[in-house]
N, C-alpha and C positions, 0 to 999 in steps of 0.2 A: 239537447246535446250541442255543444259550440264546436265548430270546425277551425277556430281561431288558434294560431300558435304565436306565442311570443318570443322573439330571438333576444338573447341577452347581449348586453354591449360586449363588444370585443376586449380580450384580455390586454392587448395591446394598445398603447396611447397613438401610435402613428396612423392607425386607420380609423377613419370617421365614417360612421354609418348613420343614416337617417334615424330619427327619434322612433321608439318601439311602436308607437301608434301608426307610422308609416309602413312598418314591416309585417302588418297582419294578412296573412292569405286567407281566401276563402276557399273552403274545400269543396269538392264535388261539383257537378253541373256546369263546368266551364265558365267559371266567374270571370270578372274583368282581368285583363291582362295588364301586369304591372311592369313596365319597361326598366324600372329601376332594379328589378330582381335579378336580372342576368348580370348587372354589375356587381351586385351584393353577392351573388353566389361566385363570381369570378374572384372577388376579394377574398371571401372564405376559402376558395381553392388555393390561392396563392399563400394565405396564412398556413393551412395544412401542409403545402409544400416545404414552406420555411421550416415548420415544426418537424416534418420528416428529416430534413437535412440535419437540423439541430440534434435530433435523435441518433442518427448515424454517426455524428461526431462525437456523442457521449458514448455510444457503443463502441467506438474505435478506442477512445481514451480509457475506457474500462478495461478493454483487451490488454492495452499497454501496461495500465497499472496491475492487472493480473499477472502479466508477465514478470514485471519487475519484483511483484511479492513472492512468486515462486523462486526467483533467484535469492531472495532475502532468507526465505525458508531453508533452502539448500546450504547457503552460507551459515546460518544459525546452526544448522544440524552438524555441519562439518566443524564448527566452533566447539560446540558441545562435547562432540566425540574426542577433539583433541584435549580439551579441558579435563575430561575424565582421565587421561593418561598422565596427567601432570602429577609431580609427587605432592604429597602434603606437607604441611607446616611441620608436623612431629617428624616426619622422615628427614627433612632438611635439617632441623634441630639436632636430631639424634646424630645424624652423619656428621655435622660440624663439630660436635662435642667429642665425637669419637676420633675425628681427624686431630682435633686439639690435643687430645690425650695422648695419642700417637705420636705426634710431633714433640710433645712436652717429654715423653719417655724417652725418645730418640736422644734430645738435648741431655737429659739428665743421665743417661747410660751410655753417652758418645764414646767414653773411653774404653767402657767395656765392649762395645760393639767393635771398636777398631782393634782391640785386641783379638777378639773373635775372629774377625777377617784378616787377621794378621797384618794390618797396617802399622801397628805400634807394636814393639816388642814388650812382653809381660815384665813388671817389674820384679 
């Protein structure tokens, strides 16, 4: 059974680590001390801190997007409610035809209406 661990290359290109063969640790028994390991652990710690900062920024952005989406949902619900109360095309067309019929009848029977109201004497 081997106690050797291979560390993968870092995901970011701005940090250079030694070759994987230099990163092997011997487990148990208090093997040789690797002075470069502290530097490597510090670099990994800095990368983790950077990732945590990035993740907190992503969480803040997601909260902001969530708040804006709630506002959009509310606006859409309000708009949908208002649209349900609008008159339909058939209602508008029927009302327009009815009004044109009433105006046409008033023009056609204008003299009779004036006589009925007493505006023009009867012939």
